[in-house]
C-alpha positions as CSV (number, residue, x, y, z in Angstrom):
1,X,18.5,-38.4,-80.0
2,X,19.3,-42.1,-79.8
3,X,19.5,-44.9,-77.3
4,X,22.6,-47.1,-77.2
5,X,21.9,-50.8,-76.4
6,X,24.5,-53.1,-74.7
7,X,23.3,-56.7,-75.1
8,X,26.1,-58.2,-73.0
9,X,25.0,-56.4,-69.9
10,X,21.3,-55.8,-70.8
11,X,21.8,-52.1,-70.3
12,X,21.0,-49.0,-72.3
13,X,22.6,-45.6,-72.4
14,X,20.7,-42.3,-72.7
15,X,22.3,-38.9,-72.7
16,X,25.5,-40.4,-71.2
17,X,23.7,-42.3,-68.4
18,X,23.6,-46.1,-68.3
19,X,20.5,-48.0,-67.1
20,X,20.5,-51.7,-66.4
21,X,17.3,-53.6,-67.3
22,X,16.0,-57.1,-66.9
23,X,16.5,-59.3,-69.9
24,X,13.0,-59.3,-71.2
25,X,12.7,-55.6,-70.5
26,X,15.8,-55.0,-72.6
27,X,14.6,-57.2,-75.5
28,X,11.2,-55.5,-75.5
29,X,12.7,-52.0,-75.5
30,X,15.1,-52.9,-78.2
31,X,12.3,-54.2,-80.4
32,X,10.2,-51.1,-79.8
33,X,13.3,-48.9,-80.6
34,X,14.0,-50.7,-83.8
35,X,10.5,-49.9,-84.9
36,X,10.3,-46.5,-83.3
37,X,7.4,-44.2,-84.1
38,X,5.4,-47.3,-85.4
39,X,2.4,-48.8,-83.6
40,X,3.1,-52.4,-82.6
41,X,0.3,-54.8,-81.5
42,X,0.6,-56.9,-78.4
43,X,0.8,-60.0,-80.6
44,X,3.8,-58.5,-82.5
45,X,5.6,-57.8,-79.2
46,X,4.8,-61.3,-77.9
47,X,6.2,-62.9,-81.1
48,X,9.4,-60.8,-80.9
49,X,10.2,-61.2,-77.3
50,X,8.5,-64.4,-76.1
51,X,8.4,-66.5,-79.3
52,X,8.6,-69.9,-77.7
53,X,6.4,-69.1,-74.7
54,X,2.6,-68.7,-74.4
55,X,2.3,-65.6,-72.2
56,X,-0.8,-63.4,-72.0
57,X,-1.3,-59.9,-73.2
58,X,-0.9,-58.9,-69.5
59,X,2.7,-60.0,-69.8
60,X,3.4,-57.2,-72.3
61,X,1.4,-54.7,-70.3
62,X,3.4,-55.5,-67.1
63,X,6.7,-55.1,-68.9
64,X,5.6,-51.9,-70.5
65,X,4.6,-50.5,-67.1
66,X,8.0,-51.4,-65.7
67,X,9.8,-49.8,-68.6
68,X,7.9,-46.6,-68.3
69,X,8.8,-46.3,-64.6
70,X,12.5,-46.9,-65.4
71,X,12.5,-44.4,-68.3
72,X,10.5,-41.7,-66.5
73,X,13.6,-39.6,-65.9
74,X,14.0,-39.3,-69.7
75,X,10.3,-38.7,-70.7
76,X,11.3,-35.5,-72.4
77,X,13.4,-37.7,-74.7
78,X,11.6,-41.0,-75.1
79,X,8.2,-42.3,-74.2
80,X,6.2,-45.4,-74.8
81,X,2.7,-44.4,-75.8
82,X,-0.5,-46.5,-75.6
83,X,-2.3,-46.7,-78.9
84,X,-5.9,-47.4,-77.9
85,X,-7.2,-50.7,-79.2
86,X,-4.0,-51.6,-81.0
87,X,-0.9,-51.7,-78.8
88,X,2.2,-49.5,-78.1
89,X,4.5,-47.1,-79.8
90,X,7.9,-45.8,-78.8
91,X,8.4,-42.1,-79.6
92,X,11.7,-40.3,-79.6
93,X,11.9,-36.6,-79.3
94,X,14.8,-34.7,-80.9
95,X,15.9,-31.6,-78.9
96,X,16.4,-28.5,-81.0
97,X,20.1,-28.2,-80.5
98,X,20.7,-31.8,-81.7
99,X,18.8,-31.3,-84.9
100,X,21.2,-28.5,-86.1
101,X,24.9,-27.6,-86.2
102,X,27.4,-30.4,-85.8
103,X,25.0,-33.3,-85.8
104,X,24.2,-32.4,-89.5
105,X,27.7,-31.4,-90.5
106,X,28.4,-33.8,-93.4
107,X,32.2,-33.6,-92.9
108,X,31.9,-34.3,-89.2
109,X,29.6,-37.3,-89.8
110,X,32.0,-38.6,-92.4
111,X,34.9,-38.4,-89.9
112,X,32.8,-40.1,-87.3
113,X,32.0,-43.0,-89.5
114,X,35.6,-43.3,-90.6
115,X,36.7,-43.3,-86.9
116,X,34.2,-46.0,-86.0
117,X,35.3,-48.1,-89.1
118,X,38.8,-47.8,-87.8
119,X,37.9,-49.0,-84.3
120,X,36.0,-51.8,-85.9
121,X,39.0,-52.8,-88.0
122,X,41.2,-52.9,-84.9
123,X,38.6,-54.8,-82.9
124,X,38.0,-52.1,-80.3
125,X,34.3,-52.6,-79.6
126,X,34.5,-51.0,-76.2
127,X,35.9,-47.8,-77.7
128,X,33.1,-47.7,-80.2
129,X,30.5,-48.0,-77.5
130,X,32.2,-45.3,-75.4
131,X,32.4,-43.0,-78.4
132,X,28.7,-43.4,-79.2
133,X,27.5,-43.3,-75.5
134,X,29.5,-40.2,-74.6
135,X,27.8,-36.9,-75.1
136,X,31.1,-34.9,-75.2
137,X,31.7,-35.1,-79.0
138,X,28.1,-34.8,-80.1
139,X,28.4,-38.1,-82.1
140,X,25.2,-39.5,-83.5
141,X,25.0,-42.4,-85.9
142,X,22.3,-42.8,-88.4
143,X,20.0,-45.8,-87.8
144,X,21.8,-48.0,-90.4
145,X,25.3,-47.5,-88.9
146,X,23.9,-48.0,-85.4
147,X,22.3,-51.2,-86.4
148,X,25.6,-52.5,-87.8
149,X,27.4,-51.6,-84.5
150,X,24.6,-53.4,-82.5
151,X,24.9,-56.4,-84.7
152,X,28.6,-56.7,-84.4
153,X,28.3,-56.5,-80.6
154,X,25.8,-59.3,-80.5
155,X,22.4,-57.7,-80.8
156,X,21.6,-59.9,-83.8
157,X,17.9,-59.4,-83.7
158,X,18.2,-55.7,-84.3
159,X,19.0,-56.2,-87.9
160,X,16.4,-59.0,-88.3
161,X,13.6,-56.8,-86.9
162,X,14.7,-53.5,-88.4
163,X,12.4,-51.6,-90.7
164,X,15.3,-49.3,-91.6
165,X,17.2,-51.9,-93.7
166,X,16.1,-53.5,-97.0
167,X,16.1,-57.3,-97.3
168,X,19.2,-57.0,-99.5
169,X,21.0,-55.0,-96.8
170,X,20.1,-57.7,-94.3
171,X,20.9,-60.7,-96.4
172,X,24.7,-60.8,-96.2
173,X,25.2,-60.2,-92.4
174,X,22.4,-62.6,-91.5
175,X,23.5,-65.3,-93.9
176,X,27.1,-64.9,-92.7
177,X,25.9,-65.6,-89.2
178,X,23.6,-68.4,-90.3
179,X,26.5,-70.1,-92.0
180,X,28.3,-70.3,-88.6
181,X,25.3,-71.6,-86.8
182,X,23.5,-74.1,-89.1
183,X,24.8,-77.7,-88.9
184,X,22.9,-78.8,-92.0
185,X,25.4,-78.0,-94.8
186,X,22.8,-78.8,-97.5
187,X,20.6,-76.1,-96.2
188,X,23.5,-73.6,-96.2
189,X,24.3,-74.6,-99.7
190,X,20.7,-74.0,-100.8
191,X,20.6,-70.5,-99.3
192,X,24.0,-69.5,-100.6
193,X,23.2,-70.6,-104.2
194,X,19.8,-68.9,-104.2
195,X,20.9,-65.7,-102.6
196,X,23.5,-65.4,-105.3
197,X,21.0,-66.3,-108.1
198,X,18.6,-63.6,-106.9
199,X,21.5,-61.1,-106.6
200,X,21.3,-60.4,-102.9
201,X,25.0,-59.9,-102.8
202,X,26.6,-57.0,-104.6
203,X,29.9,-56.5,-106.3
204,X,31.3,-54.8,-103.2
205,X,30.6,-58.1,-101.3
206,X,32.9,-60.2,-103.5
207,X,35.8,-60.5,-101.1
208,X,33.6,-61.3,-98.2
209,X,31.7,-64.0,-100.2
210,X,35.0,-65.5,-101.3
211,X,36.0,-65.8,-97.6
212,X,32.6,-67.3,-96.7
213,X,32.8,-69.8,-99.6
214,X,36.3,-71.0,-98.7
215,X,35.4,-71.5,-95.0
216,X,32.2,-73.4,-96.0
217,X,34.0,-75.8,-98.4
218,X,36.4,-76.5,-95.5
219,X,33.4,-77.2,-93.3
220,X,32.1,-79.7,-95.9
221,X,35.5,-81.4,-96.1
222,X,36.0,-80.3,-99.7
223,X,39.7,-79.5,-99.2
224,X,40.7,-79.6,-102.9
225,X,37.9,-77.1,-103.8
226,X,38.8,-74.9,-100.8
227,X,42.5,-74.9,-102.0
228,X,41.4,-74.0,-105.5
229,X,39.3,-71.1,-104.2
230,X,42.2,-70.0,-102.0
231,X,44.6,-69.9,-105.0
232,X,42.0,-67.9,-107.0
233,X,41.5,-65.4,-104.2
234,X,45.3,-64.9,-103.9
235,X,45.2,-62.5,-106.8
236,X,42.2,-60.5,-105.4
237,X,43.0,-60.3,-101.7
238,X,46.4,-58.7,-101.5
239,X,48.2,-57.4,-98.3
240,X,46.9,-53.9,-99.3
241,X,43.4,-55.1,-98.5
242,X,44.1,-55.1,-94.8
243,X,40.5,-55.6,-93.8
244,X,40.3,-58.9,-95.6
245,X,43.9,-60.1,-95.8
246,X,44.1,-61.3,-92.2
247,X,40.9,-63.3,-92.5
248,X,42.2,-64.7,-95.9
249,X,45.4,-66.0,-94.4
250,X,43.4,-67.4,-91.5
251,X,41.5,-69.4,-94.0
252,X,44.8,-70.6,-95.5
253,X,46.0,-71.7,-92.0
254,X,42.6,-73.5,-91.4
255,X,43.1,-75.3,-94.7
256,X,46.7,-76.3,-93.8
257,X,45.7,-77.7,-90.4
258,X,42.7,-79.5,-92.0
259,X,44.9,-81.4,-94.4
260,X,47.7,-81.8,-91.7
261,X,50.3,-80.0,-93.8
262,X,52.4,-78.8,-91.0
263,X,55.0,-77.2,-93.2
264,X,52.3,-75.0,-94.8
265,X,50.8,-74.4,-91.4
266,X,54.1,-73.1,-90.0
267,X,54.5,-71.0,-93.2
268,X,51.1,-69.4,-92.7
269,X,51.8,-68.9,-89.0
270,X,54.9,-66.9,-89.9
271,X,52.9,-64.8,-92.5
272,X,50.2,-64.0,-90.0
273,X,52.7,-63.2,-87.2
274,X,54.3,-60.6,-89.6
275,X,50.9,-59.3,-90.5
276,X,49.9,-58.7,-86.9
277,X,53.2,-57.0,-86.1
278,X,52.1,-54.3,-88.6
279,X,48.3,-54.5,-88.1
280,X,47.3,-55.5,-84.5
281,X,43.7,-56.2,-85.5
282,X,42.2,-58.0,-82.4
283,X,39.3,-59.9,-84.1
284,X,41.7,-61.6,-86.5
285,X,44.4,-62.0,-83.9
286,X,42.0,-63.9,-81.6
287,X,41.2,-66.3,-84.4
288,X,44.9,-66.6,-85.1
289,X,45.6,-67.6,-81.5
290,X,42.7,-70.1,-81.7
291,X,44.3,-71.7,-84.7
292,X,47.8,-71.7,-83.1
293,X,46.2,-73.5,-80.2
294,X,44.6,-76.1,-82.5
295,X,47.9,-76.6,-84.3
296,X,49.8,-77.2,-81.1
297,X,47.1,-79.7,-80.0
298,X,47.6,-81.6,-83.2
299,X,51.4,-81.7,-82.9
300,X,51.1,-82.9,-79.2
301,X,52.2,-79.7,-77.4
302,X,49.3,-79.7,-75.0
303,X,50.6,-77.1,-72.5
304,X,51.4,-74.6,-75.2
305,X,48.0,-75.3,-76.9
306,X,46.0,-74.7,-73.8
307,X,47.8,-71.4,-73.2
308,X,47.0,-70.2,-76.7
309,X,43.3,-71.2,-76.3
310,X,43.1,-69.3,-73.1
311,X,44.7,-66.2,-74.7
312,X,42.5,-66.5,-77.8
313,X,39.2,-66.3,-75.9
314,X,40.5,-63.6,-73.7
315,X,41.4,-61.5,-76.7
316,X,38.1,-62.2,-78.4
317,X,36.1,-61.3,-75.3
318,X,38.0,-58.0,-75.0
319,X,37.0,-56.9,-78.5
320,X,33.4,-56.7,-77.3
321,X,32.3,-58.2,-80.6
322,X,30.3,-61.4,-80.6
323,X,30.8,-62.5,-84.1
324,X,34.6,-63.5,-83.9
325,X,34.0,-65.8,-80.9
326,X,31.3,-67.6,-82.9
327,X,33.7,-67.7,-85.9
328,X,36.4,-69.3,-83.6
329,X,34.0,-72.0,-82.4
330,X,33.1,-72.8,-86.0
331,X,36.7,-73.2,-87.0
332,X,37.3,-75.5,-84.0
333,X,34.3,-77.6,-85.2
334,X,35.7,-77.7,-88.8
335,X,39.0,-79.0,-87.5
336,X,37.4,-81.5,-85.1
337,X,39.3,-80.2,-82.1
338,X,37.0,-82.1,-79.7
339,X,38.3,-85.4,-81.1
340,X,42.0,-84.7,-80.5
341,X,42.1,-83.4,-76.9
342,X,40.0,-83.8,-73.8
343,X,41.2,-80.4,-72.5
344,X,40.3,-78.7,-75.8
345,X,36.9,-80.4,-75.8
346,X,36.1,-79.2,-72.3
347,X,37.2,-75.6,-73.0
348,X,35.2,-75.5,-76.2
349,X,32.1,-77.1,-74.6
350,X,32.1,-74.4,-71.8
351,X,32.6,-71.6,-74.3
352,X,30.0,-72.9,-76.7
353,X,27.4,-73.2,-73.9
354,X,28.2,-69.7,-72.6
355,X,27.9,-68.1,-76.1
356,X,24.9,-70.0,-77.3
357,X,23.0,-69.2,-74.1
358,X,24.1,-65.5,-74.0
359,X,23.0,-64.8,-77.5
360,X,20.1,-67.3,-77.7
361,X,21.7,-68.8,-80.9
362,X,19.5,-71.8,-81.3
363,X,16.4,-69.6,-81.5
364,X,18.3,-67.1,-83.6
365,X,19.1,-69.8,-86.1
366,X,15.4,-70.6,-86.5
367,X,14.6,-66.9,-87.0
368,X,17.2,-66.3,-89.6
369,X,16.1,-69.4,-91.5
370,X,12.5,-68.0,-91.6
371,X,13.9,-64.7,-92.9
372,X,15.9,-66.4,-95.6
373,X,12.9,-68.5,-96.6
374,X,10.7,-65.3,-96.8
375,X,13.0,-63.6,-99.3
376,X,13.8,-66.5,-101.6
């Protein structure tokens, strides 16, 4: 039995039923769930849910009381136990019928993971959530895959706090997010260099690291080095690697706009347009629309540019994934969009404020930095 968490709406789904919670209730339950069947002290709970406040132990007790009332309907499935003198523990109960048959059929589980991977590739976050929440198909993800889904949908703390993942498994997704949030490029450089030296990235991560490095060099204004890395990656990231190729060409388009090579930009726009005709991947498509908007702002086609920007953030929002929107804001920052258009500046400021508040990104940046410091 598992609980599905929806950070966007501060709701959970248990046995096909959705329950809305208050924000702190949601965060508290999420932290308890990520550390299920483990005793957590009040101090640990305070640090996780109220890190920048100075509430009393009573604050935790009050929130636990409210959660217990709201979860009473499912006390045969999940309970929050008091561990006398220590704190609290969330306990999940696995019904007999769920521990057998299809839930443990390896072929079925493989098909499930492939289906979720395909939905992820196409940017259909809502479909993933419905697939997991619905009880019709008997689909249950293991904890690691559920954490990944939660992370993609914006529950970034789930990976940070998880006891299910090793530090090596946490390193790449958390560093990739930190790269998009940290303004100090020297700090990012330090972490990237040392994570590689200590072999936190595996051979399977090569394409992703290549994409990260290209984007980061563009962020630092090292356009010549970025171009060299793009040319090197040309031989590794072919159109057959559809999961990376769209992002790779998006990096090429970002480079072209960065150096104001409009012929190259138009060439890459054509390449990406053809790619999306065959592979309508919504995460990459939202980034592509963002870049088309930036391109048109630069060449003084303001009306067209605003239209593309509006489309971009609509597409990205519909994916139900948080990461691509943060990625789009990072690209806009690289290309100094705020300096070329008042309209673009206003749109980006509103979207940035919305996203940074919704996902508590300033606090998250600090927490990821502490994690990276702890493993290096």
